C-alpha positions as CSV (number, residue, x, y, z in Angstrom):
1,M,-3.9,-96.6,177.6
2,S,-1.3,-93.9,177.7
3,T,-1.6,-90.9,175.4
4,W,0.8,-88.1,174.6
5,H,0.8,-84.7,172.8
6,S,3.5,-82.4,171.4
7,V,3.2,-78.7,170.4
8,F,5.0,-77.4,167.3
9,W,4.9,-74.4,165.0
10,S,3.8,-75.0,161.3
11,P,5.5,-72.4,159.0
12,S,3.2,-73.3,156.1
13,K,0.0,-72.8,158.1
14,H,1.4,-70.1,160.4
15,R,-0.3,-71.7,163.3
16,W,0.7,-73.7,166.4
17,L,-0.4,-77.3,166.2
18,I,-0.8,-80.0,168.8
19,R,0.0,-83.6,167.7
20,L,-2.1,-86.0,169.8
21,G,-1.4,-89.7,169.8
22,A,-2.0,-92.9,171.7
23,E,-0.6,-96.4,171.7
24,G,-2.0,-98.4,168.7
25,R,-4.0,-95.4,167.3
26,T,-3.5,-93.0,164.5
27,Q,-2.1,-89.6,165.4
28,R,-4.2,-86.5,164.9
29,Q,-3.5,-82.8,165.0
30,I,-5.3,-79.9,166.8
31,T,-4.8,-76.3,165.7
32,V,-4.2,-73.7,168.5
33,P,-6.4,-70.6,167.9
34,Q,-4.4,-67.7,166.6
35,S,-5.9,-65.4,169.3
36,V,-4.2,-67.6,171.9
37,A,-0.8,-68.0,170.3
38,P,-0.5,-65.4,167.5
39,G,3.1,-66.0,166.3
40,P,6.1,-68.3,166.3
41,R,7.5,-66.8,169.6
42,S,4.4,-67.7,171.6
43,R,5.2,-71.3,172.4
44,K,4.5,-70.8,176.1
45,Q,0.9,-69.7,175.4
46,A,0.4,-72.6,173.0
47,E,1.7,-75.2,175.6
48,Q,-0.5,-73.7,178.3
49,W,-3.6,-73.9,176.1
50,A,-2.8,-77.5,175.2
51,T,-2.4,-78.4,178.8
52,E,-5.8,-76.9,179.7
53,Q,-7.6,-78.4,176.8
54,L,-6.1,-81.9,176.9
55,G,-5.5,-82.1,180.7
56,G,-7.9,-85.0,181.1
57,K,-6.5,-86.9,178.1
58,S,-2.9,-86.8,179.1
59,D,-2.3,-89.8,181.3
60,A,1.3,-90.2,182.5
61,P,3.6,-90.2,180.7
62,A,1.8,-87.2,179.2
63,V,4.4,-86.0,176.6
64,V,6.9,-88.0,174.5
65,A,9.7,-85.7,173.4
66,P,10.3,-85.8,169.6
67,K,13.8,-86.8,168.4
68,T,16.4,-84.1,168.0
69,L,18.0,-83.2,164.7
70,A,21.3,-84.9,165.9
71,E,19.4,-88.2,166.4
72,L,17.8,-88.0,163.0
73,A,20.8,-86.8,161.0
74,P,22.4,-90.3,160.6
75,I,19.3,-91.5,158.8
76,V,19.6,-88.8,156.1
77,L,23.4,-89.2,155.9
78,E,23.0,-92.9,155.0
79,L,20.3,-92.0,152.5
80,W,22.8,-89.6,150.8
81,Q,25.7,-92.0,150.8
82,N,23.5,-94.7,149.0
83,D,22.3,-92.3,146.4
84,E,24.2,-93.2,143.2
85,R,23.0,-90.0,141.5
86,L,25.0,-87.8,143.8
87,A,28.6,-87.0,143.0
88,Q,31.1,-88.0,145.6
89,K,32.1,-84.4,146.0
90,T,28.5,-83.4,146.7
91,K,28.2,-86.2,149.4
92,A,31.4,-85.0,151.0
93,D,30.3,-81.4,151.0
94,R,26.9,-82.2,152.5
95,E,28.4,-84.2,155.3
96,S,30.9,-81.5,156.0
97,F,28.2,-78.8,156.2
98,L,26.1,-81.0,158.4
99,R,28.8,-81.8,160.9
100,L,30.6,-78.5,161.1
101,H,27.7,-76.0,160.8
102,I,24.2,-77.4,161.0
103,L,24.4,-79.8,163.9
104,P,26.4,-77.4,166.2
105,A,23.6,-74.8,165.7
106,F,20.4,-77.0,165.6
107,G,21.5,-80.4,166.8
108,E,19.8,-80.2,170.2
109,L,16.5,-79.0,168.7
110,A,13.6,-81.0,167.3
111,V,12.7,-80.4,163.7
112,E,9.5,-78.6,164.9
113,A,11.6,-76.2,167.0
114,I,13.7,-74.9,164.1
115,D,11.9,-71.8,163.2
116,V,12.6,-68.7,161.1
117,P,14.0,-66.5,163.9
118,K,16.6,-69.2,164.8
119,V,17.7,-69.7,161.2
120,R,17.9,-65.9,160.6
121,D,20.2,-65.6,163.7
122,W,22.3,-68.4,162.4
123,V,22.7,-66.8,158.9
124,R,23.3,-63.4,160.5
125,A,26.2,-64.9,162.6
126,M,27.8,-66.4,159.6
127,R,27.5,-63.2,157.7
128,K,29.1,-61.1,160.5
129,R,31.9,-63.7,160.6
130,G,32.7,-62.8,157.0
131,D,31.7,-66.0,155.3
132,A,31.0,-65.7,151.6
133,R,27.5,-65.6,150.2
134,S,28.0,-68.8,148.2
135,S,29.2,-70.6,151.3
136,I,26.2,-69.6,153.4
137,G,23.9,-70.4,150.6
138,N,25.4,-73.9,150.3
139,R,24.8,-74.5,154.0
140,L,21.2,-73.3,153.8
141,S,20.6,-75.5,150.8
142,T,22.0,-78.5,152.8
143,L,19.7,-77.7,155.7
144,A,16.7,-77.4,153.4
145,T,17.5,-80.8,151.8
146,L,18.0,-82.4,155.2
147,L,14.6,-81.2,156.5
148,S,12.9,-82.2,153.2
149,D,14.3,-85.7,153.3
150,L,13.3,-86.2,156.9
151,H,9.8,-85.2,156.0
152,A,9.8,-87.5,152.9
153,E,10.9,-90.4,155.0
154,R,8.2,-89.6,157.6
155,H,10.6,-89.0,160.4
156,A,9.6,-85.3,161.0
157,P,6.9,-82.9,160.0
158,D,7.3,-80.6,157.0
159,N,9.5,-77.7,157.7
160,R,10.5,-75.3,154.9
161,V,12.1,-72.7,157.1
162,A,15.4,-72.8,155.2
163,T,13.8,-71.5,152.0
164,A,11.7,-68.8,153.6
165,K,12.0,-65.3,152.1
166,A,12.8,-63.8,155.5
167,V,15.8,-66.2,155.8
168,L,17.1,-65.6,152.3
169,D,16.9,-61.8,152.9
170,E,19.6,-62.2,155.5
171,L,22.2,-63.5,153.0
172,P,25.1,-61.1,152.4
173,A,25.1,-59.0,149.2
174,S,26.9,-60.7,146.3
175,K,30.1,-59.0,145.5
176,K,30.4,-57.8,141.9
177,H,33.9,-58.6,140.6
178,A,35.1,-57.6,137.2
179,P,35.9,-60.7,135.2
180,V,39.6,-61.4,135.1
181,S,41.0,-61.9,131.6
182,L,44.4,-62.5,130.0
183,D,45.7,-60.5,127.1
184,L,45.7,-62.7,123.9
185,A,49.3,-61.9,123.2
186,A,50.3,-63.0,126.7
187,F,48.3,-66.2,126.2
188,S,50.0,-66.9,122.9
189,M,53.4,-66.4,124.6
190,L,52.4,-68.9,127.3
191,L,51.3,-71.6,124.8
192,F,54.6,-71.5,122.8
193,A,57.1,-70.8,125.6
194,A,59.8,-73.5,125.6
195,S,60.4,-73.0,129.4
196,V,56.8,-74.0,130.2
197,P,56.2,-77.8,130.4
198,F,54.4,-79.2,127.4
199,W,51.7,-80.9,129.4
200,F,50.8,-77.6,131.0
201,R,50.8,-75.8,127.7
202,M,48.4,-78.5,126.5
203,L,46.0,-77.9,129.4
204,C,46.1,-74.1,128.9
205,A,45.4,-74.5,125.2
206,L,42.4,-76.9,125.9
207,A,41.0,-74.3,128.4
208,G,41.7,-71.1,126.4
209,L,41.1,-72.3,122.9
210,A,38.4,-75.0,123.5
211,G,36.7,-73.6,126.7
212,L,37.3,-76.8,128.7
213,E,37.4,-77.0,132.5
214,A,40.5,-78.5,134.1
215,G,38.7,-81.7,135.0
216,V,37.2,-82.1,131.5
217,A,40.6,-81.4,129.8
218,L,42.3,-84.0,132.1
219,G,39.5,-86.5,131.3
220,L,40.1,-86.5,127.6
221,R,41.3,-89.8,126.1
222,V,43.6,-90.3,123.1
223,K,40.6,-91.6,121.1
224,D,38.6,-88.5,121.9
225,V,40.8,-86.5,119.5
226,V,39.1,-86.7,116.2
227,L,41.6,-87.0,113.3
228,E,41.0,-86.4,109.7
229,H,43.9,-87.4,107.4
230,G,46.1,-87.4,110.4
231,Q,45.3,-83.9,111.7
232,P,43.2,-83.0,114.8
233,I,39.9,-81.4,113.8
234,A,37.6,-82.0,116.8
235,L,37.4,-83.1,120.4
236,R,34.8,-85.5,121.9
237,I,33.8,-84.6,125.5
238,C,32.5,-87.6,127.3
239,Q,34.0,-87.7,130.8
240,A,36.0,-85.7,133.4
241,V,38.5,-86.3,136.2
242,Q,36.7,-85.5,139.4
243,Q,38.6,-83.9,142.3
244,L,36.9,-86.4,144.6
245,G,35.2,-89.3,142.9
246,T,33.8,-92.7,143.9
247,K,37.3,-94.2,143.9
248,G,38.9,-91.4,145.9
249,Y,41.1,-88.6,144.7
250,A,41.2,-87.9,140.9
251,S,38.6,-90.4,139.9
252,I,37.2,-90.6,136.3
253,G,33.5,-89.8,136.2
254,P,30.8,-87.9,134.4
255,T,31.0,-84.2,133.5
256,K,29.2,-81.5,135.6
257,N,26.0,-82.0,133.7
258,E,24.6,-83.5,130.5
259,H,25.2,-80.2,128.6
260,R,28.9,-80.6,129.1
261,G,29.0,-84.0,127.4
262,S,28.6,-87.7,128.2
263,E,29.1,-91.1,126.7
264,E,25.5,-91.3,125.5
265,R,25.5,-87.7,124.3
266,P,29.0,-86.5,123.6
267,R,29.8,-82.8,123.0
268,I,31.9,-82.2,119.9
269,L,34.2,-79.2,119.8
270,P,36.2,-77.8,116.9
271,V,40.0,-77.6,117.2
272,H,41.6,-74.2,116.9
273,P,44.5,-74.1,114.4
274,A,47.0,-73.3,117.2
275,L,45.5,-76.1,119.4
276,A,46.0,-78.4,116.4
277,V,49.7,-77.5,116.3
278,L,50.1,-78.4,120.0
279,L,48.0,-81.5,119.8
280,T,50.0,-82.8,116.8
281,E,53.3,-82.4,118.5
282,W,52.0,-83.8,121.8
283,L,50.6,-86.9,120.1
284,R,53.7,-87.3,117.9
285,I,56.3,-87.5,120.6
286,E,55.9,-85.1,123.6
287,R,53.2,-87.3,125.4
288,E,55.5,-90.3,125.2
289,R,58.4,-88.3,126.5
290,W,56.3,-87.0,129.4
291,C,54.9,-90.3,130.7
292,C,57.3,-92.8,129.1
293,H,54.4,-94.9,127.9
294,V,53.2,-95.8,124.4
295,A,49.7,-94.2,124.0
296,Q,46.7,-96.5,123.6
297,P,43.3,-95.3,122.4
298,D,41.7,-95.6,125.8
299,D,44.6,-93.8,127.6
300,L,44.3,-90.3,128.9
301,L,45.4,-87.6,126.6
302,V,47.2,-85.6,129.4
303,P,48.0,-88.1,132.1
304,S,50.4,-87.8,135.1
305,A,54.0,-88.7,134.7
306,S,53.0,-92.2,135.7
307,G,50.3,-92.4,133.0
308,K,47.4,-92.2,135.5
309,A,44.5,-89.7,136.1
310,W,45.5,-86.7,138.3
311,R,44.4,-83.2,139.3
312,P,47.5,-81.0,139.5
313,K,47.4,-77.6,141.1
314,V,47.0,-75.8,137.8
315,A,45.9,-72.4,139.2
316,K,49.1,-72.1,141.2
317,R,51.2,-73.3,138.3
318,L,49.5,-70.8,135.9
319,R,50.4,-67.8,138.0
320,R,54.0,-69.1,138.5
321,E,54.5,-69.7,134.8
322,L,53.1,-66.3,133.8
323,A,55.4,-64.6,136.3
324,G,58.3,-66.5,135.0
325,L,57.6,-65.2,131.5
326,G,57.5,-61.6,132.8
327,I,53.7,-61.3,132.3
328,A,51.8,-59.3,134.8
329,V,49.5,-61.7,136.7
330,P,46.0,-60.2,137.3
331,D,44.6,-60.3,140.8
332,G,42.3,-63.3,141.4
333,L,43.5,-65.2,138.3
334,V,42.7,-68.9,138.5
335,F,42.9,-71.6,135.9
336,H,39.1,-71.6,135.3
337,R,39.4,-68.0,134.1
338,L,41.0,-69.4,130.9
339,R,37.6,-70.7,130.1
340,G,36.2,-67.2,130.7
341,C,38.9,-65.9,128.4
342,F,37.7,-68.2,125.7
343,A,34.2,-66.8,126.0
344,T,35.6,-63.2,126.1
345,W,37.6,-63.8,122.9
346,L,34.7,-65.3,121.1
347,A,32.5,-62.3,122.0
348,A,35.3,-59.9,120.9
349,A,35.3,-61.8,117.6
350,S,31.6,-61.1,117.1
351,V,30.5,-64.7,117.5
352,P,26.7,-64.9,118.1
353,K,25.6,-65.5,121.7
354,D,23.8,-68.8,121.0
355,Q,26.9,-70.2,119.3
356,R,29.0,-69.1,122.2
357,Q,26.7,-71.0,124.6
358,R,26.9,-74.1,122.5
359,L,30.7,-74.0,122.3
360,M,30.9,-73.4,126.1
361,G,28.5,-76.3,126.9
362,H,26.0,-74.1,128.6
363,A,22.3,-75.3,128.9
364,G,20.5,-74.5,125.7
365,D,16.8,-74.3,124.8
366,V,14.4,-77.2,124.6
367,E,14.9,-77.6,120.8
368,A,18.7,-78.1,121.2
369,E,18.3,-80.3,124.2
370,H,15.7,-82.8,123.0
371,Y,15.5,-82.6,119.2
372,E,18.9,-81.8,117.7
373,V,21.1,-84.7,116.9
374,A,23.8,-85.2,119.5
375,G,27.4,-84.4,118.5
376,Q,26.5,-81.9,115.7
377,L,29.5,-79.8,114.5
378,F,28.8,-77.1,112.0
379,E,31.1,-75.4,109.6
380,S,30.4,-72.1,111.4
381,D,31.8,-73.6,114.6
382,F,35.2,-74.0,113.0
383,E,35.1,-70.5,111.7
384,A,34.0,-69.1,115.1
385,V,36.8,-70.7,117.1
386,A,39.4,-69.8,114.5
387,R,38.5,-66.1,114.8
388,I,40.6,-66.0,118.0
389,A,43.9,-64.7,116.7
390,V,46.7,-66.6,118.4
391,E,50.4,-65.9,117.6
392,V,51.9,-69.3,116.7
393,R,55.7,-70.0,116.8
394,N,56.8,-72.3,114.1
395,G,59.9,-74.5,113.9
396,S,62.1,-71.7,112.5
397,G,61.3,-69.4,115.4
398,R,59.2,-67.1,113.4
399,H,55.8,-65.9,114.6
400,Q,52.6,-65.7,112.6
401,L,49.1,-64.6,113.4
402,V,46.5,-67.3,112.8
403,H,42.8,-66.4,112.6
404,A,39.9,-66.7,110.2
405,G,40.5,-63.4,108.5
406,D,43.5,-64.4,106.5
407,R,43.2,-68.2,106.3
408,D,40.5,-70.9,106.6
409,A,39.8,-72.3,110.0
410,R,41.5,-75.6,109.1
411,S,44.1,-74.3,106.7
412,P,47.8,-75.2,106.9
413,V,49.7,-73.9,110.0
414,D,53.4,-74.3,110.2
415,G,53.6,-77.0,107.6
416,I,50.6,-79.0,108.9
417,P,48.3,-79.8,106.0
418,A,44.7,-78.7,106.0
419,A,42.4,-80.9,108.0
420,R,40.1,-81.7,105.2
421,S,42.6,-81.7,102.3
422,P,42.6,-84.9,100.2
423,P,45.1,-87.6,101.3
424,D,48.5,-87.7,99.6
425,R,48.5,-90.9,97.6
426,T,52.0,-90.4,96.2
427,P,53.9,-93.7,96.4
428,R,56.5,-93.7,99.1
429,S,59.9,-95.3,98.9
430,R,60.7,-97.9,101.5
431,G,63.1,-95.5,103.3
432,T,60.5,-92.8,103.8
433,P,58.4,-93.4,107.0
434,P,54.9,-92.1,107.3
435,S,53.9,-89.4,109.8
436,P,53.4,-90.9,113.2
437,T,49.8,-89.4,113.5
438,E,48.9,-90.1,109.9
439,D,45.6,-91.7,109.1
440,R,46.6,-94.8,107.1
441,T,43.2,-96.4,106.7
442,Y,43.0,-95.5,103.0
443,T,46.0,-97.7,102.0
444,G,46.3,-101.4,102.3
445,T,50.1,-101.4,102.9
446,F,52.1,-100.2,105.8
447,Y,55.6,-99.0,106.1
448,K,58.1,-101.9,106.7
449,R,61.2,-101.2,108.6
450,P,64.5,-102.1,106.8
451,K,66.7,-104.7,108.4
452,N,69.1,-103.5,111.1
453,A,67.2,-100.2,111.4
454,P,66.4,-99.2,115.0
455,A,62.6,-98.8,115.6
456,V,60.9,-96.1,117.6
457,R,58.4,-98.1,119.7
458,G,54.9,-96.7,119.7
459,L,55.5,-94.3,116.9
460,G,55.6,-96.8,114.1
461,V,58.7,-95.2,112.4
462,A,62.1,-96.5,111.5
463,L,65.1,-94.3,111.8
464,D,68.7,-94.6,110.5
465,Q,71.6,-94.4,112.8
466,N,73.3,-91.1,113.1
467,P,76.9,-90.8,112.0
468,V,79.5,-91.3,114.7
469,G,79.8,-88.2,116.9
470,A,76.6,-86.5,115.5
471,P,74.0,-85.4,118.1
472,P,70.8,-87.5,118.0
473,R,67.7,-85.9,116.6
474,T,64.7,-85.2,118.8
475,S,62.6,-87.9,117.1
476,E,65.3,-90.6,117.7
477,L,64.0,-91.7,121.0
478,C,63.4,-95.3,121.6
479,H,62.4,-97.1,124.7
480,G,63.7,-99.8,126.9
481,R,61.7,-101.7,129.5
482,K,61.9,-100.8,133.1
483,G,60.9,-103.1,135.9
484,P,58.6,-106.1,135.8
485,S,55.8,-104.3,133.9
486,P,56.2,-104.4,130.1
487,S,54.1,-101.2,129.8
488,A,56.4,-99.1,131.9
489,L,59.0,-97.7,129.5
490,R,62.0,-95.4,129.9
491,P,63.8,-93.6,127.0
492,H,67.5,-94.2,126.3
493,C,69.9,-92.6,123.8
494,A,69.6,-93.9,120.2
495,G,72.2,-91.5,118.7
496,C,75.4,-92.9,120.0
497,S,77.0,-96.2,120.9
498,C,76.7,-95.8,124.6
499,R,73.0,-96.7,124.7
500,A,72.9,-95.3,128.2
501,T,69.6,-94.9,130.1
502,I,68.5,-91.4,130.4
503,P,67.1,-90.2,133.8
504,R,63.4,-89.7,133.8
505,H,62.4,-86.5,132.0
506,G,66.1,-85.9,131.4
507,K,67.8,-84.7,128.2
508,I,69.4,-86.7,125.4
509,C,73.2,-86.9,125.8
């Protein structure tokens, strides 16, 4: 009967161990005395002692070499790929760290041979190369997960070298950067600048006035905008557009964590008055202009020009639009900093810290996580958000400052009625169409279009023809079908007799 043994260092026991095995028998371990091999660098002494003590028991072949990390890595990779709990981006990052950094450094070694000095040298080399602390930390975390999964699947002994304090001490010092923030006046100019595309102004408003990440803002659906008497008062956060999801680029999936909102436990956010202005105009006509598609409740609120999920380069676009408006662009400004601006403006408005955490979607205490009713929205939340004083441009070109100091959080802004005001039950004449975004559930009758009046598809309104030679109004867009799909629509001119098709995203003649 052939037997074998292998020598390895145990970081948890701080001893050299000998694994002794034979065909058909259970393996056992023998501890090498510390006086013989005192530290992790004394492998030669431990192997010499093992040969002397077990010389009579080691029939040829005496030693079976353990598998290397490169041979065991595919097992863990398959385990990660089949784990439905992991986000697709996490799987891709782990595989990248494993192939580009971990295997080139430790691929030829057995798990037992990966010790603290080798990992410290690896971290030190990355630090001298100038890699960021977060990047090195992510690679260390992947190495720790790899070794832990190999031990859990019984392919290798326990090795916690990646989380040892001596290894973590080699990480570079974290750089303290001053938070980058935009001036509130500059942000107000960005939101209501006619030269900035409306879809991008919507994303900026959702980030700066509701604290949403880009992926969460792009994951909002039309039905996630909570209306009261036709006016937006709240947002339901249930999903996000992931950079890399299960279906590839720009896939719809869950938010970062359960505190940011989910279908089972949605996060409800109040709508700032300035955001309500933009949302109303976007839902009324600008969204349909942008994607040439009649919005359905399950459609995305801010889709691509083809009406699908997307992840545009918003950071680059933000810097370009600010520079185009003559606004100084701070160094290191990215789109995610608008979320930081939201927190900064709330703090400047003396909003309590616990309320800021709830509005930002940060992890709360046990009471809020397990016992409070999901989707709670308090009156103080409306007041807190409305404390951010945003300069709103109305239809006449005038500017006004909107904040909680001079008006209620949901008071009229630029002709928009208060969100919780009683509905107007004044009887309408047949020639007066209702507002496109109006909540008409309280009445049993709907507006009926007079005969020979052109209808605006998707907006539910009828419009009279303009006099000959008069320019068409903005709201007089109707849509004609394009291509075989009945849902693909393209606007054409309704204000003159030519009825010519307008180029995509073009202007009315």
